[in-house]
C-alpha positions in Angstrom: 69.7 72.9 72.0 73.6 73.0 70.8 74.6 75.5 73.6 72.3 73.5 76.3 74.4 70.6 75.4 77.6 72.5 75.2 77.1 73.7 78.9 75.9 70.8 80.6 78.7 68.7 78.7 81.4 71.1 79.9 80.3 71.6 83.4 79.3 68.1 84.4 80.0 65.5 82.1 83.3 66.6 80.8 84.6 68.6 83.8 87.6 70.0 83.0 89.4 69.3 86.3 87.3 66.2 87.3 86.9 64.4 84.3 90.0 65.9 82.0 92.4 66.3 84.7 93.2 69.8 83.5 94.0 72.3 85.9 95.1 70.3 88.8 97.7 72.4 90.0 95.2 75.4 91.2 92.7 72.7 92.1 95.0 71.3 94.9 97.1 74.3 95.6 94.0 77.1 96.1 91.5 74.8 97.6 92.3 75.4 101.3 89.8 78.2 101.6 86.5 78.9 99.9 87.3 82.6 99.3 90.5 82.0 97.7 89.2 79.4 95.6 86.4 81.7 94.6 89.0 84.5 93.6 90.9 81.7 91.5 87.7 80.9 89.8 87.0 84.5 88.9 90.5 85.0 87.6 90.3 81.9 85.5 87.1 82.3 84.3 88.2 85.8 82.9 91.4 84.7 81.5 89.7 81.7 80.0 86.9 83.4 78.1 89.1 86.4 76.7 91.8 83.8 75.9 89.2 81.8 73.9 88.1 84.5 72.0 91.5 86.1 71.5 93.2 82.6 70.3 90.0 81.6 68.0 90.6 85.0 66.2 94.0 84.5 65.9 93.6 81.0 64.8 91.1 81.9 62.1 92.7 85.0 61.0 96.5 84.2 61.1 97.3 80.8 61.6 94.7 79.1 59.2 95.3 81.9 56.8 99.0 81.7 56.6 98.7 77.9 57.3 101.2 77.8 60.0 98.7 75.9 62.6 102.1 74.3 64.1 102.4 77.4 65.6 99.0 77.1 67.5 100.6 75.9 71.1 103.2 78.5 71.3 100.8 81.3 70.0 98.0 80.4 72.5 100.6 80.4 75.5 101.9 83.6 74.7 98.3 85.1 74.4 97.4 83.4 77.5 100.4 84.9 79.2 99.9 88.4 78.2 96.3 87.9 79.5 97.5 86.7 82.9 99.6 89.7 83.1 96.5 92.0 82.6 94.8 90.2 85.3 97.7 90.5 87.7 97.9 93.9 87.3 93.9 94.6 87.6 93.6 92.5 90.7 96.7 94.5 92.4 94.7 97.6 91.9 91.4 96.3 92.5 91.5 93.7 95.2 95.1 93.8 96.8 93.6 91.1 99.4 93.0 88.6 96.7 96.2 89.4 94.9 98.2 88.7 98.2 95.7 85.3 99.0 96.2 83.9 95.6 100.2 84.8 95.8 102.2 82.1 93.8 99.3 80.7 92.3 98.2 83.9 90.0 101.2 83.6 88.0 100.4 79.9 87.7 97.4 80.8 85.7 99.8 81.4 82.8 100.8 77.9 82.7 97.3 76.5 83.4 96.6 73.6 81.2 92.7 74.3 81.6 93.1 77.6 80.0 95.1 76.3 77.1 93.2 73.1 77.1 90.0 74.7 76.5 91.5 77.2 73.6 92.9 74.2 71.9 89.6 72.1 72.5 87.7 75.0 71.0 89.3 74.8 67.7 89.5 71.2 67.6 85.7 70.6 68.1 85.3 73.3 65.2 83.0 75.6 67.3 82.3 78.8 65.9 83.1 81.6 67.9 80.0 82.0 70.1 79.7 78.4 70.7 83.5 78.6 71.9 82.6 81.4 74.1 79.7 79.2 75.6 82.2 76.3 76.0 84.7 78.6 77.8 82.3 80.1 80.0 80.8 76.3 80.9 84.3 75.2 81.2 85.0 78.0 83.8 82.0 77.2 85.5 82.8 73.7 86.0 86.5 74.6 87.1 84.8 76.8 89.4 82.5 74.4 90.8 84.9 71.6 91.3 87.5 74.1 93.1 85.0 75.7 95.3 83.2 72.1 96.0 86.6 70.8 96.8 87.5 73.9 98.9 84.3 73.6 101.2 85.4 69.9 101.7 89.1 71.0 102.6 87.7 73.4 105.0 85.3 70.7 106.7 88.1 68.2 106.8 90.2 70.7 109.0 87.5 70.2 111.5 87.6 66.5 111.2 89.4 64.0 113.4 91.4 62.6 110.6 94.3 60.0 111.2 97.8 61.5 111.4 99.1 60.0 108.6 96.4 60.8 106.2 96.1 64.7 107.3 96.9 67.0 104.4 97.5 65.9 101.0 96.5 62.5 101.4 93.1 62.9 102.5 93.0 65.8 99.8 93.7 63.1 97.1 91.1 60.7 98.6 88.6 63.4 98.7 89.4 64.6 95.0 89.1 61.0 93.9 85.6 60.5 95.5 84.5 63.9 94.0 85.8 62.8 90.5 83.5 59.7 90.8 80.8 61.6 91.9 81.0 63.7 88.6 81.5 60.3 86.9 78.0 59.6 87.5 77.0 62.3 84.9 78.5 60.5 82.3 75.5 59.1 80.7 73.7 62.4 80.9 74.5 63.8 77.5 
């Protein structure tokens, strides 16, 4: 039951993007096409899960043992940056088209506060390793759900007759707010 609660909470109730406002940069920047949103979701999910595992192990085996928890943030950032470099190398070899489509947003995963936030929240919520991995996967699914829904809405908005002053970013912010309010409806679920 604990894992089910973690999943529902991370995906819907405390969605990393729409409820906690982490990862807004890729949410707004890569959400113009569903294909790039799906690619970014995959890259973020991979980095988020691996980063959660590695940071958890580093926290428990090094930072806690030597009582240097004050180095948590900088350590986690360095680990995440290393993992993003790995993803960048893999994407360049496996899917050059996706690598080009993600462009500048791929290196921005390094500073994506959603990934750092999930790694830190795993420690703060005192999850064990398995619960942390479930939380990371569920948070990545929630991130992807929000990103892909928003990308679909933005693609649809391009076909709509939007007033000139609202085209582009202004209407995107309005739609993002409405999407966040829709997810707010899940707040009493768990």
